[in-house]
ChimeraX commands (.cxc) that place a marker at each C-alpha (Angstrom):
marker #1 position 0.00,0.00,0.00 radius 0.5
marker #1 position 1.28,3.46,-0.87 radius 0.5
marker #1 position 1.71,6.08,1.85 radius 0.5
marker #1 position -1.37,8.24,2.17 radius 0.5
marker #1 position -3.47,5.82,0.13 radius 0.5
marker #1 position -7.15,6.13,1.11 radius 0.5
marker #1 position -8.51,3.07,2.94 radius 0.5
marker #1 position -11.06,2.49,0.17 radius 0.5
marker #1 position -8.19,1.40,-2.08 radius 0.5
marker #1 position -6.54,-1.01,0.33 radius 0.5
marker #1 position -7.07,-4.73,-0.24 radius 0.5
marker #1 position -9.77,-6.13,2.04 radius 0.5
marker #1 position -8.48,-7.91,5.13 radius 0.5
marker #1 position -9.75,-11.22,6.47 radius 0.5
marker #1 position -11.76,-9.28,9.07 radius 0.5
marker #1 position -13.47,-7.40,6.20 radius 0.5
marker #1 position -14.25,-10.69,4.47 radius 0.5
marker #1 position -14.60,-13.39,7.14 radius 0.5
marker #1 position -16.43,-16.00,5.02 radius 0.5
marker #1 position -14.44,-18.58,3.07 radius 0.5
marker #1 position -14.67,-22.11,1.69 radius 0.5
marker #1 position -12.23,-24.92,2.36 radius 0.5
marker #1 position -12.02,-26.86,-0.90 radius 0.5
marker #1 position -11.40,-30.59,-0.47 radius 0.5
marker #1 position -10.56,-33.53,-2.70 radius 0.5
marker #1 position -12.27,-36.93,-2.44 radius 0.5
marker #1 position -9.95,-37.93,0.44 radius 0.5
marker #1 position -10.89,-34.82,2.42 radius 0.5
marker #1 position -7.54,-33.13,1.88 radius 0.5
marker #1 position -7.60,-29.38,1.32 radius 0.5
marker #1 position -6.83,-28.38,-2.27 radius 0.5
marker #1 position -6.22,-25.01,-3.92 radius 0.5
marker #1 position -7.22,-25.09,-7.60 radius 0.5
marker #1 position -5.70,-22.34,-9.74 radius 0.5
marker #1 position -7.72,-19.15,-9.71 radius 0.5
marker #1 position -9.90,-20.18,-6.77 radius 0.5
marker #1 position -7.54,-20.24,-3.80 radius 0.5
marker #1 position -7.95,-17.61,-1.09 radius 0.5
marker #1 position -11.45,-16.50,-2.10 radius 0.5
marker #1 position -13.02,-14.58,0.82 radius 0.5
marker #1 position -16.45,-12.99,1.13 radius 0.5
marker #1 position -18.10,-10.24,3.16 radius 0.5
marker #1 position -21.29,-12.21,3.83 radius 0.5
marker #1 position -22.47,-15.80,4.03 radius 0.5
marker #1 position -24.83,-15.11,1.13 radius 0.5
marker #1 position -21.96,-13.90,-1.06 radius 0.5
marker #1 position -19.97,-17.04,-0.25 radius 0.5
marker #1 position -22.92,-19.32,-0.98 radius 0.5
marker #1 position -23.73,-17.52,-4.24 radius 0.5
marker #1 position -20.12,-17.88,-5.40 radius 0.5
marker #1 position -19.98,-21.62,-4.76 radius 0.5
marker #1 position -23.42,-22.01,-6.33 radius 0.5
marker #1 position -22.19,-20.36,-9.52 radius 0.5
marker #1 position -18.83,-22.10,-9.75 radius 0.5
marker #1 position -19.37,-25.56,-8.23 radius 0.5
marker #1 position -19.21,-27.40,-11.58 radius 0.5
marker #1 position -15.89,-25.77,-12.47 radius 0.5
marker #1 position -14.52,-26.63,-9.02 radius 0.5
marker #1 position -15.62,-30.25,-9.48 radius 0.5
marker #1 position -13.85,-30.39,-12.86 radius 0.5
marker #1 position -10.67,-29.22,-11.10 radius 0.5
marker #1 position -10.81,-32.05,-8.58 radius 0.5
marker #1 position -12.77,-30.46,-5.74 radius 0.5
marker #1 position -15.10,-33.10,-4.31 radius 0.5
marker #1 position -16.53,-31.17,-1.34 radius 0.5
marker #1 position -16.59,-27.73,0.26 radius 0.5
marker #1 position -16.83,-26.59,3.88 radius 0.5
marker #1 position -17.96,-23.08,4.82 radius 0.5
marker #1 position -16.15,-21.10,7.53 radius 0.5
marker #1 position -16.68,-17.74,9.19 radius 0.5
marker #1 position -13.19,-16.78,10.38 radius 0.5
marker #1 position -12.09,-20.04,12.08 radius 0.5
marker #1 position -15.60,-21.31,12.93 radius 0.5
marker #1 position -16.91,-24.13,10.75 radius 0.5
marker #1 position -20.46,-23.21,9.72 radius 0.5
marker #1 position -21.34,-26.35,7.73 radius 0.5
marker #1 position -19.87,-29.02,5.53 radius 0.5
marker #1 position -18.28,-30.82,4.04 radius 0.5
marker #1 position -20.87,-30.55,1.28 radius 0.5
marker #1 position -20.40,-32.79,-1.75 radius 0.5
marker #1 position -20.12,-31.25,-5.22 radius 0.5
marker #1 position -21.11,-34.42,-7.04 radius 0.5
marker #1 position -24.18,-33.95,-9.22 radius 0.5
marker link #1:1,2 radius 0.2
marker link #1:2,3 radius 0.2
marker link #1:3,4 radius 0.2
marker link #1:4,5 radius 0.2
marker link #1:5,6 radius 0.2
marker link #1:6,7 radius 0.2
marker link #1:7,8 radius 0.2
marker link #1:8,9 radius 0.2
marker link #1:9,10 radius 0.2
marker link #1:10,11 radius 0.2
marker link #1:11,12 radius 0.2
marker link #1:12,13 radius 0.2
marker link #1:13,14 radius 0.2
marker link #1:14,15 radius 0.2
marker link #1:15,16 radius 0.2
marker link #1:16,17 radius 0.2
marker link #1:17,18 radius 0.2
marker link #1:18,19 radius 0.2
marker link #1:19,20 radius 0.2
marker link #1:20,21 radius 0.2
marker link #1:21,22 radius 0.2
marker link #1:22,23 radius 0.2
marker link #1:23,24 radius 0.2
marker link #1:24,25 radius 0.2
marker link #1:25,26 radius 0.2
marker link #1:26,27 radius 0.2
marker link #1:27,28 radius 0.2
marker link #1:28,29 radius 0.2
marker link #1:29,30 radius 0.2
marker link #1:30,31 radius 0.2
marker link #1:31,32 radius 0.2
marker link #1:32,33 radius 0.2
marker link #1:33,34 radius 0.2
marker link #1:34,35 radius 0.2
marker link #1:35,36 radius 0.2
marker link #1:36,37 radius 0.2
marker link #1:37,38 radius 0.2
marker link #1:38,39 radius 0.2
marker link #1:39,40 radius 0.2
marker link #1:40,41 radius 0.2
marker link #1:41,42 radius 0.2
marker link #1:42,43 radius 0.2
marker link #1:43,44 radius 0.2
marker link #1:44,45 radius 0.2
marker link #1:45,46 radius 0.2
marker link #1:46,47 radius 0.2
marker link #1:47,48 radius 0.2
marker link #1:48,49 radius 0.2
marker link #1:49,50 radius 0.2
marker link #1:50,51 radius 0.2
marker link #1:51,52 radius 0.2
marker link #1:52,53 radius 0.2
marker link #1:53,54 radius 0.2
marker link #1:54,55 radius 0.2
marker link #1:55,56 radius 0.2
marker link #1:56,57 radius 0.2
marker link #1:57,58 radius 0.2
marker link #1:58,59 radius 0.2
marker link #1:59,60 radius 0.2
marker link #1:60,61 radius 0.2
marker link #1:61,62 radius 0.2
marker link #1:62,63 radius 0.2
marker link #1:63,64 radius 0.2
marker link #1:64,65 radius 0.2
marker link #1:65,66 radius 0.2
marker link #1:66,67 radius 0.2
marker link #1:67,68 radius 0.2
marker link #1:68,69 radius 0.2
marker link #1:69,70 radius 0.2
marker link #1:70,71 radius 0.2
marker link #1:71,72 radius 0.2
marker link #1:72,73 radius 0.2
marker link #1:73,74 radius 0.2
marker link #1:74,75 radius 0.2
marker link #1:75,76 radius 0.2
marker link #1:76,77 radius 0.2
marker link #1:77,78 radius 0.2
marker link #1:78,79 radius 0.2
marker link #1:79,80 radius 0.2
marker link #1:80,81 radius 0.2
marker link #1:81,82 radius 0.2
marker link #1:82,83 radius 0.2
view
């Protein structure tokens, strides 16, 4: 961040976006498919909408299940992505 940069231009922190998905393979091991690692969301609804839109692509990249977290608290999951 540049000195004097307004806070509206700083990258959001994990406290700004506490919702995230742990992406897991069929063995339950966490995976990080290219382009989808470190996705964080401001609300539970945003997180659920994202996974609802992209679940098929995640499954194609080897993600078998997802688990939703708010900060370090597990909200639900693992939830299978098999159709």
